[in-house]
ChimeraX commands (.cxc) that place a marker at each C-alpha (Angstrom):
marker #1 position 3.78,4.10,14.39 radius 0.5
marker #1 position 3.95,2.54,17.83 radius 0.5
marker #1 position 3.94,-1.18,18.53 radius 0.5
marker #1 position 0.38,-0.87,19.85 radius 0.5
marker #1 position -0.89,0.75,16.67 radius 0.5
marker #1 position 0.86,-1.83,14.55 radius 0.5
marker #1 position -0.58,-4.68,16.61 radius 0.5
marker #1 position -4.10,-3.25,16.25 radius 0.5
marker #1 position -3.57,-2.84,12.51 radius 0.5
marker #1 position -2.53,-6.47,12.16 radius 0.5
marker #1 position -5.45,-7.56,14.32 radius 0.5
marker #1 position -7.91,-5.71,12.06 radius 0.5
marker #1 position -6.33,-7.29,8.98 radius 0.5
marker #1 position -6.49,-10.77,10.54 radius 0.5
marker #1 position -10.14,-10.37,11.51 radius 0.5
marker #1 position -11.06,-8.99,8.09 radius 0.5
marker #1 position -9.16,-11.74,6.27 radius 0.5
marker #1 position -10.97,-14.42,8.28 radius 0.5
marker #1 position -14.36,-12.80,7.65 radius 0.5
marker #1 position -14.89,-12.09,11.35 radius 0.5
marker #1 position -16.66,-8.84,12.28 radius 0.5
marker #1 position -14.11,-6.31,13.54 radius 0.5
marker #1 position -14.94,-5.22,17.09 radius 0.5
marker #1 position -12.88,-3.57,19.82 radius 0.5
marker #1 position -13.18,-6.70,21.95 radius 0.5
marker #1 position -11.87,-8.99,19.21 radius 0.5
marker #1 position -9.01,-6.62,18.41 radius 0.5
marker #1 position -8.11,-6.47,22.12 radius 0.5
marker #1 position -8.25,-10.28,22.35 radius 0.5
marker #1 position -5.89,-10.74,19.42 radius 0.5
marker #1 position -3.48,-8.11,20.72 radius 0.5
marker #1 position -3.52,-9.71,24.18 radius 0.5
marker #1 position -2.92,-13.15,22.65 radius 0.5
marker #1 position 0.10,-11.69,20.84 radius 0.5
marker #1 position 1.39,-10.50,24.23 radius 0.5
marker #1 position 1.49,-6.85,23.13 radius 0.5
marker #1 position 0.39,-4.13,25.52 radius 0.5
marker #1 position -1.59,-1.29,23.97 radius 0.5
marker #1 position -3.33,1.78,25.26 radius 0.5
marker #1 position -6.93,0.89,26.10 radius 0.5
marker #1 position -8.37,3.27,23.51 radius 0.5
marker #1 position -6.56,1.84,20.44 radius 0.5
marker #1 position -8.81,-1.21,19.85 radius 0.5
marker #1 position -11.91,1.00,19.97 radius 0.5
marker #1 position -10.44,3.51,17.53 radius 0.5
marker #1 position -9.44,0.80,15.09 radius 0.5
marker #1 position -12.87,-0.86,15.39 radius 0.5
marker #1 position -14.57,2.46,14.56 radius 0.5
marker #1 position -12.27,2.91,11.57 radius 0.5
marker #1 position -13.14,-0.58,10.33 radius 0.5
marker #1 position -16.82,0.19,10.86 radius 0.5
marker #1 position -16.72,3.39,8.77 radius 0.5
marker #1 position -14.29,2.35,6.05 radius 0.5
marker #1 position -14.05,-0.68,3.81 radius 0.5
marker #1 position -10.87,-2.49,4.87 radius 0.5
marker #1 position -10.44,-3.94,1.38 radius 0.5
marker #1 position -10.36,-0.40,-0.07 radius 0.5
marker #1 position -7.81,0.72,2.51 radius 0.5
marker #1 position -5.54,-2.19,1.69 radius 0.5
marker #1 position -5.82,-1.76,-2.06 radius 0.5
marker #1 position -5.25,2.02,-1.97 radius 0.5
marker #1 position -2.40,2.13,0.52 radius 0.5
marker #1 position 0.05,3.65,-1.98 radius 0.5
marker #1 position -2.32,5.78,-4.02 radius 0.5
marker #1 position -1.66,9.06,-2.22 radius 0.5
marker #1 position -5.35,9.81,-1.89 radius 0.5
marker #1 position -5.38,13.57,-2.46 radius 0.5
marker #1 position -4.43,13.91,-6.10 radius 0.5
marker #1 position -7.19,13.99,-8.67 radius 0.5
marker #1 position -6.49,12.53,-12.11 radius 0.5
marker #1 position -5.79,15.16,-14.73 radius 0.5
marker #1 position -8.05,15.32,-17.74 radius 0.5
marker #1 position -6.21,15.67,-21.03 radius 0.5
marker #1 position -7.96,17.35,-23.94 radius 0.5
marker #1 position -8.16,15.19,-27.04 radius 0.5
marker #1 position -6.25,16.65,-29.99 radius 0.5
marker #1 position -8.32,17.65,-32.97 radius 0.5
marker #1 position -7.66,17.11,-36.64 radius 0.5
marker #1 position -4.46,15.44,-37.82 radius 0.5
marker #1 position -2.61,15.64,-34.52 radius 0.5
marker #1 position -3.81,12.23,-33.30 radius 0.5
marker #1 position -1.14,10.13,-35.11 radius 0.5
marker #1 position 1.61,12.40,-33.77 radius 0.5
marker #1 position 0.37,11.82,-30.22 radius 0.5
marker #1 position 0.67,8.04,-30.63 radius 0.5
marker #1 position 4.36,8.22,-31.58 radius 0.5
marker #1 position 5.70,9.34,-28.16 radius 0.5
marker #1 position 3.95,6.43,-26.47 radius 0.5
marker #1 position 5.97,4.00,-28.56 radius 0.5
marker #1 position 9.20,5.83,-27.72 radius 0.5
marker #1 position 8.56,5.61,-23.97 radius 0.5
marker #1 position 9.43,1.94,-23.99 radius 0.5
marker #1 position 13.10,1.89,-23.05 radius 0.5
marker #1 position 15.38,-1.00,-22.29 radius 0.5
marker #1 position 16.48,-1.32,-18.72 radius 0.5
marker #1 position 20.23,-1.08,-18.27 radius 0.5
marker #1 position 21.98,-4.36,-17.60 radius 0.5
marker #1 position 23.15,-4.90,-14.05 radius 0.5
marker #1 position 26.89,-4.68,-13.68 radius 0.5
marker #1 position 28.59,-7.48,-11.87 radius 0.5
marker #1 position 31.21,-6.83,-9.22 radius 0.5
marker #1 position 33.85,-8.32,-11.53 radius 0.5
marker #1 position 33.27,-5.46,-13.98 radius 0.5
marker #1 position 34.14,-2.95,-11.26 radius 0.5
marker #1 position 37.41,-4.59,-10.35 radius 0.5
marker #1 position 36.26,-6.20,-7.10 radius 0.5
marker #1 position 33.94,-8.93,-5.94 radius 0.5
marker #1 position 32.26,-9.99,-2.76 radius 0.5
marker #1 position 34.74,-12.79,-2.09 radius 0.5
marker #1 position 38.06,-10.96,-2.70 radius 0.5
marker link #1:1,2 radius 0.2
marker link #1:2,3 radius 0.2
marker link #1:3,4 radius 0.2
marker link #1:4,5 radius 0.2
marker link #1:5,6 radius 0.2
marker link #1:6,7 radius 0.2
marker link #1:7,8 radius 0.2
marker link #1:8,9 radius 0.2
marker link #1:9,10 radius 0.2
marker link #1:10,11 radius 0.2
marker link #1:11,12 radius 0.2
marker link #1:12,13 radius 0.2
marker link #1:13,14 radius 0.2
marker link #1:14,15 radius 0.2
marker link #1:15,16 radius 0.2
marker link #1:16,17 radius 0.2
marker link #1:17,18 radius 0.2
marker link #1:18,19 radius 0.2
marker link #1:19,20 radius 0.2
marker link #1:20,21 radius 0.2
marker link #1:21,22 radius 0.2
marker link #1:22,23 radius 0.2
marker link #1:23,24 radius 0.2
marker link #1:24,25 radius 0.2
marker link #1:25,26 radius 0.2
marker link #1:26,27 radius 0.2
marker link #1:27,28 radius 0.2
marker link #1:28,29 radius 0.2
marker link #1:29,30 radius 0.2
marker link #1:30,31 radius 0.2
marker link #1:31,32 radius 0.2
marker link #1:32,33 radius 0.2
marker link #1:33,34 radius 0.2
marker link #1:34,35 radius 0.2
marker link #1:35,36 radius 0.2
marker link #1:36,37 radius 0.2
marker link #1:37,38 radius 0.2
marker link #1:38,39 radius 0.2
marker link #1:39,40 radius 0.2
marker link #1:40,41 radius 0.2
marker link #1:41,42 radius 0.2
marker link #1:42,43 radius 0.2
marker link #1:43,44 radius 0.2
marker link #1:44,45 radius 0.2
marker link #1:45,46 radius 0.2
marker link #1:46,47 radius 0.2
marker link #1:47,48 radius 0.2
marker link #1:48,49 radius 0.2
marker link #1:49,50 radius 0.2
marker link #1:50,51 radius 0.2
marker link #1:51,52 radius 0.2
marker link #1:52,53 radius 0.2
marker link #1:53,54 radius 0.2
marker link #1:54,55 radius 0.2
marker link #1:55,56 radius 0.2
marker link #1:56,57 radius 0.2
marker link #1:57,58 radius 0.2
marker link #1:58,59 radius 0.2
marker link #1:59,60 radius 0.2
marker link #1:60,61 radius 0.2
marker link #1:61,62 radius 0.2
marker link #1:62,63 radius 0.2
marker link #1:63,64 radius 0.2
marker link #1:64,65 radius 0.2
marker link #1:65,66 radius 0.2
marker link #1:66,67 radius 0.2
marker link #1:67,68 radius 0.2
marker link #1:68,69 radius 0.2
marker link #1:69,70 radius 0.2
marker link #1:70,71 radius 0.2
marker link #1:71,72 radius 0.2
marker link #1:72,73 radius 0.2
marker link #1:73,74 radius 0.2
marker link #1:74,75 radius 0.2
marker link #1:75,76 radius 0.2
marker link #1:76,77 radius 0.2
marker link #1:77,78 radius 0.2
marker link #1:78,79 radius 0.2
marker link #1:79,80 radius 0.2
marker link #1:80,81 radius 0.2
marker link #1:81,82 radius 0.2
marker link #1:82,83 radius 0.2
marker link #1:83,84 radius 0.2
marker link #1:84,85 radius 0.2
marker link #1:85,86 radius 0.2
marker link #1:86,87 radius 0.2
marker link #1:87,88 radius 0.2
marker link #1:88,89 radius 0.2
marker link #1:89,90 radius 0.2
marker link #1:90,91 radius 0.2
marker link #1:91,92 radius 0.2
marker link #1:92,93 radius 0.2
marker link #1:93,94 radius 0.2
marker link #1:94,95 radius 0.2
marker link #1:95,96 radius 0.2
marker link #1:96,97 radius 0.2
marker link #1:97,98 radius 0.2
marker link #1:98,99 radius 0.2
marker link #1:99,100 radius 0.2
marker link #1:100,101 radius 0.2
marker link #1:101,102 radius 0.2
marker link #1:102,103 radius 0.2
marker link #1:103,104 radius 0.2
marker link #1:104,105 radius 0.2
marker link #1:105,106 radius 0.2
marker link #1:106,107 radius 0.2
marker link #1:107,108 radius 0.2
marker link #1:108,109 radius 0.2
marker link #1:109,110 radius 0.2
view
């Protein structure tokens, strides 16, 4: 991502956070105030994106991957239900303790 794209992204987030309508002119004003030079078409593209998509949804789903659909799992029939509950309890594992540098025979201040 270029500095111009990043500046426009931050400008959109600032405008959205302040409840100000996102327009190309306002994005360009914020970018100019930040003393960042961008290609003239970036503010317009980001304004159109903000117009077509809910910014809140974009922010909340940034790490979701987008393309994968959730898998449906068939419910077991009969007496298999209690057996299915047992693995869920086993999944809870203790995290290993962090080793200090002293345990490895060296430390940061040797």
